[in-house]
C-alpha positions in Angstrom: 19.1 -10.5 18.8 19.1 -13.1 16.0 16.0 -14.2 14.2 14.1 -17.0 16.0 14.6 -20.3 14.2 12.6 -23.5 13.8 14.2 -27.0 13.8 12.8 -28.5 10.5 13.8 -32.0 11.7 11.5 -31.7 14.7 8.5 -30.9 12.4 8.8 -34.0 10.2 6.2 -36.7 10.9 3.8 -34.3 12.6 0.2 -34.3 11.5 -1.1 -31.2 9.6 -3.1 -30.2 12.6 -0.1 -30.5 14.9 2.0 -28.6 12.4 -0.6 -25.8 12.2 -0.7 -25.5 16.0 3.1 -25.4 16.4 3.6 -22.9 13.6 0.7 -20.7 14.8 2.2 -20.6 18.3 5.6 -19.7 16.8 4.1 -16.9 14.7 2.0 -15.5 17.6 5.1 -15.5 19.9 7.5 -13.8 17.4 5.2 -11.8 15.1 7.2 -10.2 12.3 10.3 -11.9 13.6 8.9 -15.3 12.6 8.8 -14.3 8.9 12.4 -15.4 8.0 12.1 -18.8 9.6 8.6 -19.5 8.2 9.7 -18.3 4.8 12.7 -20.6 4.8 10.5 -23.6 5.6 7.9 -22.6 3.0 10.6 -22.5 0.3 13.2 -25.1 1.3 11.7 -27.7 3.7 12.2 -31.2 2.3 8.8 -32.3 3.5 5.9 -31.0 1.4 3.5 -31.1 4.3 5.8 -28.9 6.3 6.1 -26.5 3.3 2.3 -26.2 3.1 1.9 -25.6 6.8 4.6 -22.9 6.7 2.8 -21.2 3.8 -0.5 -21.3 5.8 1.3 -19.7 8.8 2.7 -16.9 6.5 -0.8 -16.4 5.1 -2.2 -15.9 8.6 0.5 -13.4 9.3 -0.4 -11.6 6.1 -3.9 -11.1 7.4 -2.3 -9.0 10.2 -0.5 -6.9 7.6 2.8 -8.8 8.1 4.5 -9.9 4.9 7.9 -11.4 4.3 10.5 -8.8 3.2 12.6 -9.5 0.2 16.4 -10.1 0.6 18.0 -7.1 2.3 18.9 -4.5 -0.4 22.4 -3.3 -0.7 21.2 0.3 -0.9 18.5 2.3 0.9 14.9 0.9 0.7 14.1 3.5 -2.0 17.2 3.6 -4.0 16.9 6.8 -6.1 15.3 10.1 -5.3 13.5 11.3 -2.2 10.9 8.7 -1.1 7.4 9.9 -0.6 4.2 8.1 0.3 1.9 7.4 -2.7 -0.7 5.0 -1.3 -1.8 3.8 2.1 -4.2 1.4 3.7 -5.6 1.1 7.3 -7.5 -1.7 9.1 -10.1 -1.3 11.7 -9.1 -1.4 15.3 -9.2 -4.6 17.4 -10.0 -5.0 21.1 -6.5 -4.2 22.2 -6.5 -0.8 20.4 -4.2 -2.1 17.6 -4.6 -1.7 13.9 -2.6 -2.5 10.8 -1.2 0.2 8.4 0.4 -0.3 5.0 2.2 2.7 3.5 3.7 2.5 0.0 6.7 4.8 -0.6 8.1 5.6 -4.0 11.3 7.3 -5.0 11.6 10.2 -7.5 12.7 7.7 -10.2 10.3 4.9 -9.5 10.7 1.8 -7.3 8.3 1.0 -4.5 8.8 0.1 -0.8 6.0 -1.1 1.4 6.1 -0.3 5.1 3.8 -2.6 7.1 3.1 -1.7 10.7 0.9 -2.6 13.6 0.3 0.5 15.7 -1.4 0.5 19.1 -2.9 3.4 21.0 -1.3 2.4 24.3 2.3 1.2 23.4 2.9 2.9 20.1 4.5 0.9 17.2 4.1 -2.8 18.0 5.4 -4.5 14.8 7.2 -3.4 11.6 7.9 -5.3 8.4 8.2 -4.7 4.7 10.7 -3.8 2.0 10.9 -3.3 -1.7 7.9 -4.5 -3.6 6.7 -4.7 -7.2 3.3 -3.5 -8.4 2.3 -7.0 -9.3 3.3 -8.3 -5.8 1.5 -5.4 -4.1 -1.8 -6.1 -6.0 -1.5 -9.8 -5.1 -0.9 -9.1 -1.4 -3.9 -6.6 -1.4 -6.2 -9.1 -3.0 -5.2 -11.8 -0.5 -5.6 -9.4 2.4 -9.1 -8.3 1.3 -10.2 -11.9 0.9 -9.1 -12.9 4.4 -9.0 -9.9 6.6 -11.5 -10.1 9.5 -11.3 -6.4 10.2 -12.4 -3.8 7.7 -9.5 -2.7 5.4 -9.7 0.5 3.5 -7.4 2.7 1.4 -6.8 6.2 2.7 -4.9 9.3 2.0 -1.2 8.7 2.7 -1.0 11.7 4.9 -3.5 10.2 7.4 -1.6 6.9 7.7 1.7 8.8 8.1 0.1 10.9 10.8 -1.1 7.9 12.7 2.4 6.5 12.8 3.7 9.8 14.0 1.1 9.7 16.8 2.5 6.2 17.7 6.0 7.6 17.8 4.8 10.4 20.2 3.5 7.6 22.5 7.0 6.1 22.6 8.4 9.5 23.5 5.8 10.0 26.3 6.4 6.5 27.7 10.2 6.6 27.4 10.2 3.6 25.1 11.5 2.9 21.6 9.8 1.5 18.5 11.1 -1.9 17.2 14.7 -1.7 15.9 13.4 -2.6 12.4 11.6 0.7 12.3 15.0 2.5 12.0 15.2 2.1 8.2 11.8 3.8 7.9 12.3 6.5 10.4 13.5 9.2 7.9 10.4 8.8 5.9 8.3 10.2 8.7 10.3 13.3 9.4 8.4 16.6 9.5 5.0 14.7 9.4 2.1 16.2 11.4 0.0 13.9 13.7 -3.2 12.8 12.1 -5.5 13.9 14.8 -9.1 12.5 15.2 -11.0 11.9 12.0 -13.5 14.5 10.9 -17.0 13.2 11.7 -20.5 14.7 11.3 -22.2 16.0 14.4 -23.2 13.1 16.7 -26.8 12.2 17.2 -27.4 11.9 21.0 -30.4 9.7 20.4 -28.1 7.1 18.9 -26.2 6.8 22.2 -28.8 4.3 23.5 -28.1 2.1 20.5 -24.4 2.2 20.9 -24.2 -1.2 22.6 -25.3 -2.7 19.2 -21.7 -2.0 18.1 -20.4 -4.8 20.3 -22.6 -7.3 18.5 -20.7 -6.6 15.2 -18.1 -9.2 14.2 -15.5 -6.5 13.9 -16.0 -5.3 17.5 -16.8 -8.5 19.3 -13.4 -8.3 21.1 -14.0 -4.9 22.5 -14.1 -4.9 26.3 -12.0 -3.7 29.3 -9.0 -5.9 30.1 -10.3 -8.6 32.4 -7.1 -8.6 34.3 -7.7 -5.0 35.6 -11.1 -6.1 37.1 -10.1 -9.5 38.5 -10.7 -8.5 42.2 -14.0 -6.8 41.3 -15.2 -9.9 39.5 -14.5 -11.9 42.7 -16.6 -9.4 44.6 -19.5 -9.8 42.1 -19.3 -13.6 42.5 -19.3 -13.3 46.3 -22.3 -11.0 46.1 -24.2 -13.5 44.0 -23.3 -16.6 46.0 -23.6 -15.0 49.5 -25.1 -17.4 52.0 -26.4 -14.5 54.0 -30.2 -14.3 54.0 -30.5 -11.2 51.8 -33.0 -10.3 49.2 -32.3 -10.5 45.5 -32.8 -6.7 45.4 -29.9 -6.2 47.9 -27.7 -8.5 45.9 -28.5 -6.6 42.7 -27.8 -3.3 44.4 -24.4 -4.6 45.5 -23.5 -5.8 42.0 -24.7 -2.5 40.6 -22.4 -0.6 43.0 -19.4 -2.7 42.0 -20.2 -2.1 38.3 -20.5 1.7 38.9 -17.2 1.7 40.8 -15.3 -0.1 38.1 -16.7 2.2 35.4 -15.6 5.3 37.3 -12.2 3.9 38.0 -11.3 2.4 34.6 -12.7 5.2 32.5 -10.3 7.9 33.7 -10.1 11.1 31.5 -7.2 9.6 29.6 -9.0 6.3 29.1 -12.1 8.1 28.0 -10.1 10.0 25.3 -8.5 6.8 24.2 -11.8 4.9 23.9 -13.5 7.9 22.3 -10.8 8.0 19.7 -11.2 4.3 19.0 -14.9 4.8 18.4 -14.2 7.8 16.2 -11.7 5.8 14.1 -14.3 3.0 13.7 -16.9 5.6 12.7 -14.5 6.7 10.0 -13.9 3.2 8.9 -17.6 2.3 8.7 -18.2 5.5 6.7 -15.4 4.6 4.3 -17.1 1.2 3.6 -20.6 2.7 3.2 -22.0 1.4 6.5 -23.5 4.8 7.4 -25.8 3.5 10.2 -22.9 1.9 12.1 -20.8 5.0 11.4 -23.4 7.3 13.0 -23.7 5.0 16.0 -20.0 4.9 16.5 -19.8 8.7 16.1 -22.4 9.0 18.9 -20.4 6.7 21.1 -17.2 8.7 20.4 -18.9 11.9 21.4 -20.2 10.4 24.7 -16.7 9.1 25.7 -14.9 12.3 24.9 -17.3 14.5 26.9 -15.5 14.7 30.2 -18.4 16.4 31.8 -20.9 13.5 31.3 -20.9 10.4 33.5 -20.5 7.0 31.9 -22.0 5.1 34.8 -25.4 4.8 33.1 -24.1 4.8 29.5 -25.2 1.5 28.0 -21.9 1.0 26.0 -19.6 1.7 29.0 -21.7 -0.7 31.1 -21.5 -3.4 28.4 -17.7 -3.0 28.0 -17.3 -3.3 31.8 -19.8 -6.0 32.3 -18.2 -8.2 29.7 -14.8 -7.8 31.3 -16.2 -8.7 34.7 -17.8 -11.8 33.3 -14.7 -12.9 31.5 -12.6 -12.2 34.6 -15.0 -14.5 36.6 -14.5 -17.2 34.0 -10.8 -16.9 34.3 -11.0 -17.1 38.1 -13.1 -20.2 37.9 -10.6 -21.8 35.6 -12.9 -22.0 32.6 -10.8 -19.6 30.5 -7.1 -18.8 30.3 -6.2 -15.2 31.1 -4.0 -15.0 28.0 -7.0 -15.9 25.8 -9.1 -12.9 26.9 -6.3 -10.4 27.6 -6.7 -7.0 25.9 -3.0 -6.1 26.3 -1.3 -5.3 23.0 
């Protein structure tokens, strides 16, 4: 498939706000595939306003770890020697289970290549970009990312980032899917790499489980909740229970809503889902620990322990209830036409 293109002539005369909206939608739709077209506009568009808008769109993509690749090299990404990872960075995890990873590879005789990925714990590798990069360009990109990144962004041991990508590749094998075609050039760099596995965390404090709902009040985790689409019919039941014209007491209505909430928790947090959510909280505990937010790290570790304990029920766990309740509320807003389903979807 060819790269998506933009008609520069159709952009001329638009206001800056309209340009931003159009280019944001184009970038959101095509992800890494939008980089060539946006880069062309940023460098060659005749209208200066269009060039500025394209540069802003590229900047927003860079916040997601997507940077324009240089012109395709005539030789392998790392031209000399066996490439090996020398530095790596990871972002926190968003509400869909996605995170960014940057891995810098270097050949035996120098020369660097940056592999930029978005990995997701449901679908595997979602996006891939990158290419040869100089040290000066790398430092500039890192400085820009740190200044604008909404999620925490930390440097890590390269082996950990490599292992997380390998885990994403295992998801593709399990699902019978393939990573993006652009990953092919990087595939040999991940040969014989072991999966990362959950991060090493200190023993969880059960007393902190009651405080775990505080995590959802953090800016980095405000988008964490179950996918509203999966609870759409349950949200309608909740609404019917609240608005029932039958003469029933408030207590009976509350009991009905509680029964629906408990049913959704038991259904949506299957053993597989519990492991996935537990891993997300464990990864965020590691991230918080890496940026010296020890209290949030301890709370996230306690949440991870609760979700990975298959023997314990989550029906009364405050965090599981909050994740579910928020999804039900948003699904109700979608049903009422006050929100668009796409705006609150947790699908990667």
